[in-house]
N, C-alpha and C positions, 0 to 999 in steps of 0.2 A: 412417512419423513421427515426426520428432526430440521426443523427450520433454519438451523445453523450448521452451518458443517464444513467439511476440511475436506478439500481435495488431496486425494493420492495420485500414486503415481510418480513418473518420472520430470512436472512439472513443478515437482514442488522440489526445492534447493536442501541439501544435506544439513544438515545444522553446522558439520566440519566447514560447509567451504561458505559460507556463510560468513561466518567467524577468521576466516585461513581470508577472506579478500577480503573484509573489512577496513582498512588502510584505500586501497585503491578505489570499492565501491563513494566515500569518501570526496576523493578527488575526484571522481566520474562525476557525484553527483552534488554540485556544491548546493547550499540553501538557493534556491530561486534558482536551480532548474529545472524544469520541463520534462515531465515523464508517461510515457503512457504503457500500463501493460495490463496485463489475465487478471481478473481476482481469482484467489486460491485458497480464502480463508473465509467465515464468514462468523461471527462472536457479536455476542450483545455490544461488547465493548469497539466493536469497528467491525473494517477488514484488512485480511494480506490479501497484497499487490507481488504478482513477478512481471519485476520489473523490463519491459522490452531492451537488447543490448547489450544486459546486467545482468547474463542467470546464474551470476551469486549472489544477489543481493535483493533481501525484501524488505516492502515498504507496509506500513502500516497508518491504515485513516481514520484516526478514535472516531467517534462518533460522539465526543466532546465540541468538534467541528463540523458537527452535520447540522444545517438548520433544522428546526423545529417541524411537524407535518412532514422530511420526505423519508423515504423508507434504506434501507442500504442497497445495494445495488446485488443482485443475483451471482453467486458460484459463477465462472466461464464468462462474465462478462467484462468488456474491453472498455475503458476507461482512461482520464487524464488526468492528471492534477502537476505540483509546482512540489515543490520539497522544502516545509518547510525548518525543520528540527531534526538529528541527526543522533538519534539513540544509543549513545558507547554501551553503554551495557548489556543491551540486550539487542543488538549490531540488528539494528532498523533503522529505515531512510522514514523519515515521517512526513505524510503528505497530508492535503488539504484540494478535493477533487474538486473537477470543475463546473462538474452540475452541480457544487455545493456553494460554490459563487457566483451564479449565478443565482441560485434561490436571495440570498445576503443581496442583493442588488434587486432584486426582484419587491423587496419586502420595504 
């Protein structure tokens, strides 16, 4: 199996639902908001997260925000983090994972 994968099934919100609920997503998750979610996709550039309590939202934690020496969380891992930006073009909530922030403080 490839190191990177994309989950399939009902846990992955449909693109139309993500676009259609974007205004409500931004309103419910302003910059600085804390969130918990499940990793539903891993790519070389980061992970996609299904946000608990916001079923039609998609979060992205980019590898550029990950400290050196750390690894991407596995598919289906439970993660937590903070919203730092809203990507209106891609309808994604950009997040920085808590485990990445802790690693920064240790270095």
